C-alpha positions in Angstrom: 48.5 -52.7 45.6 48.1 -49.9 48.1 49.5 -47.5 45.6 47.0 -48.7 43.0 44.2 -48.3 45.5 45.4 -44.8 46.3 45.6 -43.9 42.6 42.1 -45.3 42.1 40.8 -43.3 45.1 42.5 -40.2 43.8 41.0 -40.8 40.4 37.6 -41.3 41.9 38.0 -38.1 43.9 39.1 -36.2 40.8 36.1 -37.6 38.9 33.8 -36.4 41.7 35.4 -32.9 41.4 35.1 -33.0 37.6 31.5 -34.1 37.9 30.6 -31.3 40.3 32.4 -28.8 38.0 30.5 -30.2 35.0 27.2 -29.9 36.8 28.0 -26.3 37.8 28.9 -25.5 34.2 25.7 -27.1 33.0 23.7 -25.0 35.4 25.5 -21.9 34.2 24.8 -22.8 30.5 21.1 -23.5 31.3 20.8 -20.1 33.1 22.5 -18.4 30.1 20.1 -20.2 27.8 17.1 -19.1 29.8 18.4 -15.5 29.8 18.7 -15.7 26.0 15.2 -17.1 25.6 13.8 -14.3 27.8 15.8 -11.7 25.9 14.5 -13.1 22.5 10.9 -13.2 23.8 11.0 -9.7 25.1 12.5 -8.4 21.8 9.8 -10.3 19.9 7.0 -8.9 22.1 8.5 -5.4 21.6 8.7 -5.9 17.8 5.1 -7.1 17.7 3.9 -4.2 19.9 5.8 -1.7 17.8 4.7 -3.1 14.6 1.1 -3.2 15.8 1.4 0.5 16.9 2.8 1.5 13.5 0.0 -0.4 11.7 -2.6 1.3 13.9 -1.0 4.7 13.2 -1.0 4.1 9.5 -4.6 2.9 9.5 -5.6 5.9 11.5 -3.9 8.3 9.1 -5.5 6.5 6.1 -8.9 6.6 7.8 -8.5 10.3 8.5 -7.5 10.9 4.8 -10.4 8.9 3.7 -12.8 10.9 5.9 -11.3 14.2 4.6 -11.7 13.0 1.0 -15.2 11.8 1.6 -16.2 15.1 3.2 -14.6 17.0 0.3 -16.5 14.9 -2.2 -19.7 15.6 -0.3 -18.9 19.3 -0.5 -18.2 19.1 -4.2 -21.5 17.2 -4.7 -23.3 19.9 -2.7 -21.5 22.6 -4.7 -22.4 20.8 -7.9 -26.1 20.7 -6.8 -26.0 24.4 -6.1 -24.5 25.1 -9.5 -27.2 22.9 -11.1 -29.7 25.2 -9.6 -27.9 28.2 -11.0 -28.3 26.7 -14.5 -32.0 27.0 -14.1 -31.5 30.8 -13.4 -29.4 31.3 -16.5 -26.4 32.8 -14.6 -24.0 31.5 -17.3 -20.9 33.6 -16.5 -20.9 32.7 -12.8 -21.7 29.2 -13.6 -18.9 28.8 -16.1 -16.4 30.1 -13.6 -17.7 27.7 -10.9 -17.7 24.7 -13.1 -14.1 25.2 -14.3 -13.0 25.8 -10.7 -14.9 22.7 -9.6 -13.5 20.7 -12.5 -9.9 21.7 -11.5 -10.6 20.8 -7.9 -12.0 17.4 -8.7 -9.1 16.7 -11.1 -6.6 17.7 -8.5 -8.3 15.7 -5.8 -8.5 12.6 -8.1 -4.7 13.0 -8.9 -3.9 13.1 -5.2 -5.9 10.0 -4.5 -4.5 8.1 -7.5 -0.9 9.0 -6.4 -1.7 7.7 -2.9 -3.1 4.5 -4.4 0.1 4.0 -6.3 2.0 4.1 -3.0 -0.5 1.9 -1.1 -2.4 -0.1 -3.8 -4.4 -2.4 -1.5 -5.8 0.3 0.8 -9.6 0.2 0.9 -9.9 3.8 2.1 -8.1 5.0 -1.0 -10.1 2.8 -3.2 -13.3 4.3 -1.7 -11.8 7.8 -2.1 -11.0 7.0 -5.8 -14.7 5.9 -6.3 -15.9 9.1 -4.7 -13.7 11.3 -6.9 -14.8 9.3 -9.9 -18.4 9.8 -9.0 -17.8 13.5 -8.5 -16.2 13.7 -11.9 -19.1 11.9 -13.4 -21.6 14.3 -11.7 -19.6 17.2 -13.0 -19.5 15.8 -16.5 -23.3 15.2 -16.3 -23.9 18.8 -15.1 -21.7 20.2 -17.9 -23.5 18.0 -20.4 -26.9 19.3 -19.3 -25.9 22.9 -19.8 -27.1 24.9 -22.8 -24.9 24.6 -25.9 -23.3 28.1 -25.5 -22.1 27.1 -22.0 -18.6 26.0 -23.2 -18.0 29.1 -25.3 
């Protein structure tokens, strides 16, 4: 009976040691889990910040491009207005040269904007730029249409 009691005491002691070891292992696993969570969260925050920074950078570039296109359209409209005034002065040779240069510039600008729209179809800045170049082309066509018949010779 004493032997059985000793065996039971030894078994209880071993169970206590095993329990403490299991508790220690559980704490280590929980710490490792917490570390993994922190690592994942920091990577997620980094990704969000980086993605946000890239988005802002792209938006800034597109806004700058839109501003440049808008300014160029205004320049073209001003040039078109000046050329319209030249029509009234009958300076046909100079006017023909300017209109063809202007027409090439507007076509080139429109091609650039349309190519950019193919790459980024949902960009509002490019949509606006496309409208400005279209308006410039329409103004140019109107100006050419209002010239005397011998203008295109």
